[in-house]
N, C-alpha and C positions, 0 to 999 in steps of 0.2 A: 591533384587535378589529373583528369584523364589524359590530357594532351602531354603532360610531362611523363606519365607512365608509358604512353605510346612511343615517345622518343627513345625509350630504353628497350624497346621490343627487338631483341636480337633476331628473332625468327623473321620478322618482317624486313628488317634492314639488311640481312644477308641476302634475302631474295631480291630486294630492290637493287642492292649493290651488284649482284651477279648479272641482273638484267642490264643495268647501266654499263657495266664493264663489257659485256658482250656487244652491246650496241656501239660502244666506243671502238672496239676492235674492228667492227664492220666499217666504221667511218675511216679508220686508219688504213685498212686494207683497200677500201675504195679510192682514197686519195692516192695511195701508192700505185694502184692499178691504172687509174684514169687521169692522174695528175691534175685533179680539180676536186673541189668540195661540193657535195650535194647533201643538203639537209635531210632529204628523204632517207638517206642511209641510216640516219640516227633514229628515225621514227618508223621506218618501214619494216615489213616482215620479209623473211627469207634471207639467205646469205649465211656466211661463216663468221662466227659460230652462231648456233641457234640461241637467241635470247629466251625463247620459250623454254627450251630445255635447261638453260642455265638457271632461270628463275625457279622452276618447279623442282629441279634437282637440289638447289640450295634450300628450298623449303623443306623437302623431305629429309635431307641430311640434318638440318637444324632441328626439326621435330624429333628425329631419331636420337640425336645427341642430347637434347634437352629432356625428353620424356622416356627415352629408351627405345631401342629398336624392336622390342617385344610388346610395345604399348599399342593400344587401340588407336591412338592418335596417329602413330606412324603407319599403321595398316591402312587407315583411311587416306592419308596423304600420299602414301606410296601408290595406292590404286588410282588416285587422281593424277599423280605424276606419270604413271605408265600410260594412262589414257591420253594425256597431253603429248607425250613423246610419240606415241603411235600416230596421233592425229598430225603432228608436225611433219613426220616423214612419210606418212602414208596418204591419208585423205587429202591434206592440203597440197602435197606434192603432185598427186594425181590431178587435182583441180588446176594447178598451175600448168601442167602439161596440156590439159584440155584447153585452157585459155590460149596457150601458144598455138595450138592447131586451129582454134577458132579465129585467132588473129590472122593467121595465114590465109584462111578461107575469106575473111573480110578484105584482105589485101587483094586477093584474086578478084573478088566481086567489085571492089573499088576501081581497080585498073580497067575493068570492063565497063565502068561507068554505070553500074547497076545499084550500088549501095555505098554510102559513106557513113560508117558508124565509128564510135569511139572504141579504142582498143581495150581489151580486158586486161586486168592485172595478171601477169604471168608468174611472178615470183611470190607465190603464196606459201609454198612449203619448203622443206629442207631435205637434203640428201642424208642418208644415214650417217655419214662422217660429220656433217654439220651438227646433227643431233648429238652424236657421241661427244664431239668437242664442246658443245654447249653444256652437256651434262657434267663432263669432267670439270669445266670451269666453275659451274655452280657448286659442285661438291668441294672443290678446292677453296673457293671464296668462303663457303660456310665454315669449313674447318679452320681456315686462317683467322676468321673473325670470331671464332668461338671464345666465349669469355672464360 
């Protein structure tokens, strides 16, 4: 059956495990920092380490280990991985900074009683160190779980 085959899919499960571990690390760091639990830390984006980076790095590593680092599969997944890593630290981080500035503008307008709008999400992207940490985590998990 297909469902039983899927449960043995090393490539998927290493990527999923890397994402889950990265999110759990975010929760642990958040609880240590703020002395409280916030479920949004588990499902939200941004923070240390990058779960996006962990997941795609585990995917690329698993594909490389399984099919060879000279395979077409690895080339395709590596291109996808590099795109996600660039987006995580570049485009999404810039969008988060813009959201921060817009929220400050909205605060100014609100206190002048001219506008009351909902704040934009500011933690969209990752710093380079968060991306590197996520990538290292994904590679490590993939290699540790290699069959």
